[in-house]
C-alpha positions in Angstrom: 18.3 -31.0 11.1 18.2 -29.6 14.6 15.8 -26.9 15.6 17.2 -23.6 16.9 16.5 -22.9 20.5 13.2 -21.1 21.3 13.6 -17.5 22.3 12.3 -16.6 25.7 8.8 -15.1 25.9 8.8 -11.3 25.4 11.8 -11.3 23.0 11.8 -8.9 20.1 10.5 -10.1 16.6 13.0 -10.3 13.8 10.8 -8.0 11.6 7.6 -5.9 11.9 5.6 -5.2 8.8 3.3 -2.1 9.0 0.2 -3.3 7.1 -2.5 -0.9 6.0 -5.5 -2.9 7.1 -6.7 -6.0 9.0 -4.6 -9.0 7.8 -6.7 -12.1 7.3 -4.2 -14.3 5.5 -0.5 -14.4 4.5 2.0 -16.6 2.8 5.8 -16.6 2.5 7.5 -16.7 -0.9 9.8 -19.7 -1.4 12.9 -17.3 -1.6 12.3 -16.4 2.1 12.6 -12.7 1.1 9.0 -11.8 0.6 5.6 -12.2 2.3 2.2 -11.7 0.7 -0.7 -10.6 2.8 -4.5 -10.1 2.4 -5.5 -6.8 3.9 -9.1 -5.8 4.6 -10.2 -8.4 2.0 -9.7 -5.7 -0.6 -6.1 -6.1 -1.6 -3.0 -8.3 -1.5 0.4 -6.9 -0.8 3.8 -8.3 -1.3 6.3 -7.2 1.2 10.1 -7.2 0.9 11.2 -8.6 4.3 14.6 -6.9 4.3 13.3 -3.4 3.8 9.9 -4.1 5.5 8.1 -2.3 2.7 5.3 -3.2 0.4 6.7 -3.7 -3.2 3.4 -4.7 -4.9 -0.2 -4.0 -4.1 -2.9 -6.0 -6.0 -6.3 -4.4 -5.8 -8.7 -6.2 -8.2 -11.6 -4.1 -9.3 -15.0 -5.4 -8.1 -13.3 -8.4 -6.3 -12.5 -9.3 -2.7 -9.5 -11.4 -1.8 -9.5 -14.0 1.0 -6.3 -16.0 0.4 -2.9 -16.0 -1.3 -0.4 -18.6 -2.4 3.0 -18.3 -4.1 4.2 -20.7 -6.8 7.2 -22.9 -6.1 9.6 -20.5 -7.8 7.9 -17.4 -6.3 7.1 -15.8 -9.7 3.4 -16.3 -9.5 0.9 -15.4 -6.8 -2.6 -16.9 -6.8 -5.5 -15.2 -5.0 -8.9 -16.5 -4.1 -11.9 -14.5 -3.2 -15.1 -13.2 -4.9 -16.0 -11.1 -7.8 -19.0 -9.3 -9.3 -20.3 -10.8 -12.5 -22.9 -9.5 -14.9 -26.0 -11.7 -15.3 -29.0 -10.5 -17.4 -31.5 -11.6 -14.7 -29.8 -9.8 -11.7 -28.7 -6.3 -11.2 -25.4 -7.3 -9.5 -24.4 -10.8 -8.7 -21.4 -12.1 -6.7 -19.5 -15.3 -7.5 -18.1 -16.4 -4.1 -15.3 -18.5 -5.6 -13.0 -16.5 -7.8 -9.3 -17.2 -8.6 -6.8 -14.7 -9.8 -3.3 -15.3 -11.0 -0.7 -12.5 -10.8 3.0 -11.9 -11.7 4.4 -11.5 -8.1 7.1 -9.0 -9.1 4.9 -6.6 -11.2 1.4 -7.2 -9.9 0.1 -7.8 -13.4 -2.9 -10.1 -13.7 -2.4 -13.1 -15.9 -5.1 -14.7 -18.1 -6.7 -17.9 -16.8 -9.7 -19.9 -17.9 -13.1 -18.7 -16.8 -14.0 -22.1 -15.3 -11.1 -21.9 -12.9 -11.6 -18.2 -12.2 -15.3 -18.4 -11.3 -15.8 -21.7 -9.8 -12.9 -22.6 -7.6 -11.6 -21.9 -4.1 -8.7 -23.0 -1.9 -5.9 -22.8 -4.4 -2.4 -24.3 -4.0 0.5 -24.6 -6.4 2.1 -27.9 -7.2 5.9 -27.8 -6.5 6.6 -27.9 -10.2 5.1 -24.4 -10.7 3.2 -25.4 -13.8 0.1 -26.7 -12.1 -2.4 -25.0 -9.8 -4.7 -27.2 -7.7 -8.1 -25.9 -6.8 -11.2 -27.3 -5.0 -14.1 -26.8 -7.3 -17.7 -26.4 -6.4 -20.0 -29.3 -6.9 -22.2 -29.3 -10.1 -25.3 -28.5 -8.0 -23.7 -25.3 -6.6 -22.5 -24.2 -10.0 -26.0 -24.7 -11.4 -27.5 -22.7 -8.5 -25.1 -19.9 -9.1 -25.9 -19.8 -12.9 -29.6 -20.1 -12.4 -30.0 -17.9 -9.4 -32.0 -20.7 -7.7 -31.5 -21.1 -4.0 -34.0 -24.0 -3.6 -31.9 -27.1 -4.2 -34.0 -29.4 -2.0 -36.6 -30.3 -4.7 -34.1 -31.3 -7.3 -33.1 -34.9 -7.8 -29.3 -34.7 -7.7 -26.8 -37.5 -8.0 -24.1 -38.0 -5.3 -21.4 -37.2 -7.9 -23.0 -33.9 -8.6 -23.1 -33.0 -4.9 -19.4 -33.6 -4.3 -16.6 -31.1 -4.6 -13.7 -32.0 -6.8 -10.0 -31.2 -6.7 -8.7 -30.4 -10.2 -5.2 -29.7 -11.4 -4.9 -26.9 -13.9 -1.9 -26.4 -16.2 -1.2 -22.7 -15.9 1.6 -23.0 -18.5 3.7 -20.0 -17.4 
């Protein structure tokens, strides 16, 4: 396939989306008709490119959003960010790696396993739509999050427990 000629500098954009906050990430849907954005780290919006309007706003309670990804068929939207969790030894604790899975046409949150939700970052969908890949924290980081310990230097930790892993999750939708 040949590339289309490049427009000269200063030409007009094909579309301008008026976002409601600072955009830190975005992703196109596979149908080329929608774009999801992360705005001010507090919400994700799905825009219809033809109308240039937001059709869905996802604002998770007590969570920040850092990244978005569409499934191969565009029906699902994954977000990664952080969320507040209740721990008996802390008044308010934050889990920095939190994954959410959403219906991209309704904005409804879909149920996923807690291990995926709380301990993964950098999500991407497999082209088959049924699998979500995520980079998971090493065991040592998970243990520190659960125990509240920040002093990891004194522990004897195997190399395997210090390595991040990439896991594939069957989302089954």
